[in-house]
N, C-alpha and C positions, 0 to 999 in steps of 0.2 A: 661285084656289088658288097662292100661291107656293111656288116651289123652297126648300128648306132653306137654301140659300145666298143667293138673294135674300133671304129672310127673314129671316136675320141682318145682312145688309149694310144691309137696311130697320132693322132694331132700332139697330145701332152708331151710324147716322146720326143717329138722334133722342137716343141717349146723346150723341154728340158735341154736339150743337145744345145740349144743358143741360136738354131734357126727355122723361121718363121718364113715359111714358103705359102704362095698364094696358090688356090686352085685354079690348076688346068696350067695349060702352058703359059710360061712368063712371057710376057713382050719383047724383053731384052734376058740377059745374063745373070742383070745385077740377083744379090743374095740378100734377104733383108735380114740381122740377126739383132736379138735382143736376149739380154740377159733374164732370166726371172728372179721376179722377186722376194718370192717366198718356195725356195726350194725342197726343204721339208714338206710344204704342203703339195708341192706339183710329185714329189717321191709316194707319197700319200695315196691321193689320186690314181696315180699310174697301178701300186697294188692292190686299190679296190677295185679298178676297172678289168686286170688281171685276174681276181679273185673271182668275179663274176661271170668272166669270159672260162674261166677255168670250170664252173658250176654247169656249162653248159656241155661240157666233154664227157667222154665215158668216164666211169668210175676208177678212180686210181689209189691204191694202196701207196703211191711211193712216196717219199719223205717229203718232196717238194710241194705233193697234190694235198700232204695234210696240213704241211705249214699256211698255204694259201687258204685253205680251210679253216683257218683260225677264225676268231674276232679280229677286225684291223686293227685294232687299238696294241694286239697282243702280239700281231707278228712280225713288227721290227722288232722285240726281243728275241722270239725263235733266229730269225736269221741272224740276229749279232751272236748267238751261240753255235749257229750253223748248222742248228735243225734240217734244215733243208737240203743239205749235204753231207751226208752221215761217213763218207769215207775217211775223215780224219779221226772221226769215234773208234770206226772199226782199226784205223794203224796206231790208234793209241791202244787199246783193248788186246787185240790181237798178241803180244809181248808177254801180256799177262795169262791168257789162256796157254800160250808154251809153257809157262814156270809152272802154272799149277797143273797141267798136265805132266810134266816131267819127275813134279812131285809127287803122285799119287804112288799108294802101294801097288807095287808088283802084280798083275792081273786084274787090276781093279779101273774104272772109268776115272775120270778125274771127279771134284767135288763140285755136283750141279749147285750146290748153295752157293760157292766161292765164284764159281762163274758170272752166277747172274748178279753178287755184289757187285765185283771188280766191272762189269758191264755198266753197272747205273753210275760206280766212279768212275768210269770211263766218258760216259756221258756228260756226267756235270762237271769235269775237271776239262775236258776239251771245251767245254763252254765256257767254263772259267779263263780258260787261256784265249781265248780268241776274243771274249771281250777284252783280257787286257793288251793284248794286239793292237785291236781299235782302237783303244784308249791312247796308248802310245804312236800308234802310226795315222790317226786322226789327218794330218797336214801332206803326209807323204798317200794316202789311198787317192787323195782328191785331186792328184795326178794323174795317177794310174785307171784307164780307162775301164779295166776290168772291177776294180776298187770302187771306183767311182760314187755306186749305189749301195756301199754297206750303210748301217745306219747310223753310225757317227759323223761319218764322214760327208752323207749325204743332208744330216740334220734333223734326219727322223728322231734320234735320239741324245741326249744331250751328254754330257761327259758327266756329270753329276747323276744324271737317271742310271745311267750303265755302270758307276760306281756302286749305287746301291744294289741295283741285279746283280753285280759281281759279289756282295756280300751274302746275298742269300744264295748263290750257288755255291760258293766257300762252305757256309755253314752247313749246306746241305750234305757237300763233299766231307768235309768232317764227320758228319754223322756215320758215313758209311765209314769212315775210317775208324771211327773207335769202335767198330765192330770187331773187328783184328786185335790180335794180341801185342801185348806192348811194345814188341820189338819191331815191329810190322807198323807201328802207331810213328814210333820216332822216326824209322826209315823215311815213312811216307811224306812225315812233315819237312825229311828235309829236300824234299825235289821242289818243293813250292818257291825258293829261291829257284832256280831254272825256271822254273814256270813265268816269275816274273820280269825275268831278266833277257830272257830268249829273245823277246822283240828288238829288246837295243843294241844285240849285235850283229842285227844284219846292216846298221848303220858304221859297227867297226871294223870288222872283219872279214876277209874273202870266204870264211868256212860257217857261216849262220847253220848251214846244215849238219854243220858236226854238233852244234849246241843244242838243235831240235831233236837229233839224234840220240842225245845225252837224255833228253825230258822226257818224250815220247817213250822211249826205250825202257823207262824207270819199272815198270810192270815186271820186267823180267825177274828184280831181285826182290820185285814186293809181294810176287804169285807165292812164290816159293818158300818166301818167310811166314807167310800167313799160313802154309801148310804145315811147315815143318817147326815153326816158332822160331827159327833162324836161319841164314844164308848159309849153304854151300859152297864157296867161294869157286871150288873146281867145276862147279856146273853151271851156276848163277854167272861169274864174270864171263865165261864163254859164251854165253848166251845173251849178256845185255850188249856184249860188243858185237855180235852179229848181229842183233837189232839196229844198234847202231850204223854200220855198215850198209843195211838194208835201208837206211831213212836217207844214209847220203846218195845214193841209187835213185830211191823213188824222187825223193826231193828235189835232188839235180833235174830229174825230168818234169816233175811238177814246174821250175824256175824256167822253162825252155818256154812256155807260153806266156809270160806274162811280157811286160815292159819296163819290169822295175829298175833295169839298168840306167834307164833316163833318168830317174831321181835318184842315184848314187847309191842304189842297193844293190850289193856284189852278191854274184853266185858261184861256187865252183864247178868244175866239169868234170865232168863223168869218167872216171879211171877206172882200178881194177878191185873197186871193192868187194865186187860179186866174189873175187876168190878170198878175199878173206872173212865173207860173212861164213861161206861154205865151209871153210875153215875152223872156224869157231863153233858153228854148229857141228860139226864133226865130234869135236874136242869136247863138247858138250855132252853129247850122245855116248860117249865114249866113258865121259867121268860118273853119268846115269846111267851105267849098263844097258844101255838101248838096246834093241834089236834088229833083225835084218828088215822089216816092214819100215822101221825108220830111214833107216841107209836108202831105201831104195826110193822110198819118198823124196830124199834131199837131191837123189840125181835127178827127178823132176822139177825142184825145186832150182836147181841150176839153170836147166832146159829153160824154163819160162823165165830167168832173170836174161840168159841169154839172147831169148827171144827178144824182150824188150830194146834190149841196148843195141842189138845190130838189125833191128827192122822198122826204129827210131826216126821219124824223119823231124827235125827240129825245126824243120821251119811250116811246120803243120801243128797249130797249137791243140786242133780236135783232135791231132794224135798223140800229142805228150799228153792230153787228159785222158783219153781210151787205154795208153799205158800205164797211166800213172793209179787209177782205178783200179787195172786187174791186180793190182796185188793186194786188194785184199784177198780176191781169191788165192792167192800164192801164201797168204797166211792161213788163210783155212786149211790149206793143203798139209802145210808143215804143222799144224794142228792135230790136223785127222792120221799125221804119221806118226806123231808123239803117241798119241792115244793106243793107236794099232800097237804100235813097237811095243808098248807096258803092256797089254793086254797079252801078247807073246811071251812075255817073260812067264806067264801063269804054266 
């Protein structure tokens, strides 16, 4: 027996997907279909009922629960910036942490204030990037089951509302950027063109992951310059290159759970990016005068990536998601290796 809210939620979801079934076994095999008149209103009702249901469950501090606990009129904006799915923020933030940790003085921990500042910036810029992506991809998202419920595609937020929200996010991100030195301000501003154009690359190239990698790993350059005042390219470029290769791995895994190919969005296949990534990390470590703990952790990173690739079942979306999300732990492991390796220098 369903609770009333759960029963209503189930009914609303059936209506949204276009099929309205009679209660009890039908007298024949016919299915009555109807298209909802107000799609955004239905999605709002679904979110409200889901929030009410979540309130009956045990207390949780997960990102999705926090978003669902927010006021109903705020939730679409939080979901637009993917606050309920923080893995993207982690993947944007982690290359920043690597660079900041590599730039720390020998025997010292990385700058905690700078790590916090970059974490805030990553949250805002990931939200801005998702907003831009959804504004560009509104028509595509409607055709893909996984993305049809996104706030802009479903009609919960208009493009104009999203544009205003985007302006707010970029303004706050600019405030974070202005806390850095002039070199880093210019370097950070240079990444905005990638943030804006990346969503379009999915329409014109078989390598959208490469453009995403260039965008998501900009922090590998910015973190070092924020600490040192400029980039040491002998360290920053190999680190940046490794981050791009890493993105090619995890985003290709992510793409296998999608049906984007059906609507003309292209994806690359997995190849030897792991070897390229590890080579770049070794070179960055040598040029940064890293020590034994760093290289020991690189062995673990290589094993983690190899396990992802050779145990991946591309026919199971849940396995693709599990492998994709595991890259947060991989990035944290590498950060730990850099920190310990730097402390070992003293």
